[in-house]
N, C-alpha and C positions, 0 to 999 in steps of 0.2 A: 358395773361399767365405770364407776368412779375410780376403781382400783387399776383400771387399764392405763398403761403408760403410753405417752405419745411416741410416734415413730421417731427414731433418731435420724438426723440428717445424713449421717454416714452409715446408716444401718445396712443390714444384710441385703435389703432389696435393691441397692445400687441405683435407684431411680432418682434420688435427690442429690444435689450438688452442694458444694461449699459456697455460701453467699448468694447474692441475688443473681438472677439470670437476665441478661439484656438481650433483646432481639436486635441483631445488627441489621441495619438497613442503609439506605442511601444517606450520605452526609449532606451538609449544607451546600456543597458544590453542585450536587445533583439538582437541588431545588433552585439555585441561582441560574444554572444552565437552562432549566426548564422554564423559569420566569422570563429570561432573555429570549428564549425561543418563541415564547408566546406573545411577548409585548415589544419585541425589538422594532418592528415596523409600525406598531400602533402608538407607542409612547416614546421610546428612547430616541429614535432617529428624528421624529418631528421636533422633539425638545431640543436636540442638538442643533438642528437647522435654525430654529427660532433664536437660540442663544448666539449662534455665529452671526446671524443677520442683524441682531440688535447690536452686537459689538461693532460690526462694520458701519452701521448707521450712526452710532455714537461717535466713532472715530472720524468719520467723514464730516459730521456736524461740527466737531471741534476744529478740524482742519479748515473748514469754511470760515469759521469765526476768526481764526488766526489770519487767514488769507485776506479777509475784509480789512483788517487793521493794517497789515503790511502792504496791501495793494494801494491804500490811500496814502501811505507814507507820511501823512500829517494828521494830527488830531487838532480839530478846531474847537475853540471855546468862545462863546459870545460874552462880552463884557456887560454886566448888569450893575445897577446902582449898588455901591458898597463894596465892589470887588477891588482887590489889590492884586499886584503881580503874584504874590504868594498864593492867594486864593485861586487865581487862574491856573497856576502851576499845579495846585492840589486837585483841581477839577480835571485837568488834562491827565494827571497820573491816575486818578480814579477811573477815568474813561478807558485808559490803556489797560488797567488791571481788570476791568470788566471783561474784556475780550481775551485776556491772558490769565485765566484763573490759576495756572500752575505757579505763578509768581506769588510767593508768600513772603511778606515783608513785615517787619516790626514797625511800631510807631516812629522810633528813632530813625530807621532807614527811610521811611516815607518823608520825614521832615528833612533829612539830608538831601533826598532827591528833589523835593520841593525847592530847596534853597538853590540847588544847581540850576534847575529849570527857570527859576525866577531871575537869576543873573543872566540867562541867555535871552531874555526879552529885551528887545531894542527900543520899544516904544517909550519915548520920554513921558508921554501923557496918555492916559487911558480915556477913551471916549465911550460913553454908554452906547451900546448897539454895535460897537466895533467887534470884528471877529479876529481873534488871536490864534495863530497857528503854532503848534509845537511839533517838531520833527520826531518821528517814531525812533529814529536812530539815536537822537539825543536822549530820549527817555530810556532806551535800552542801555546806553552807555552809563547813564546815571544809576540805573539799577545795578549794573555790574560794579560800579564804584562803591555803591552802598553795601553790597554783599562782601566787599573786601575790607570794610572798616575793622579796625582792631577792637578788642573787647573794651578797652578804655575809651576809645572814640565813640563806640556804640553806646556805652554807658552815659557819656556826656549828652549825646543826642537824645537818648531815652529820657533823661531828666527834663529836657526842654519840651519833649513831646507829650508829657503826662497830661497837660491840660487841654490838649487839642483833640477834637473829634474829627476823625478822617472819614 
């Protein structure tokens, strides 16, 4: 038996083929279609409904925050011991930016806005407990001006803003 030779792949029996034989069956598209057919109403549609509902909820919540600030048309800041006009302007800007998180400003731009708002205060003397109002339109105009600063102007404002915590 040791002298017996193995059958040739292309031998006279014609039963063997060249190379491996693969059984062709359904492709991945068949399995995806089968999965969607099975889980469309159980997983896919509920997940889509939840995602859309969350998107609507988040967008309405952001719109309500923006409406609260614009409906008031003024941001009020109470004067406490040690406050200056600049600090009051900084607090008003911070309050405005809390409700409008889409505004991204550098330290130099914030300092520029603070200076503009400080100059708009008409109170010659600040009294502790007094409430100072800043118009939202003034803050928006200052932000627009700050975003239009040239690179040189911004560099100068950034130099002065380095030591300030906003």
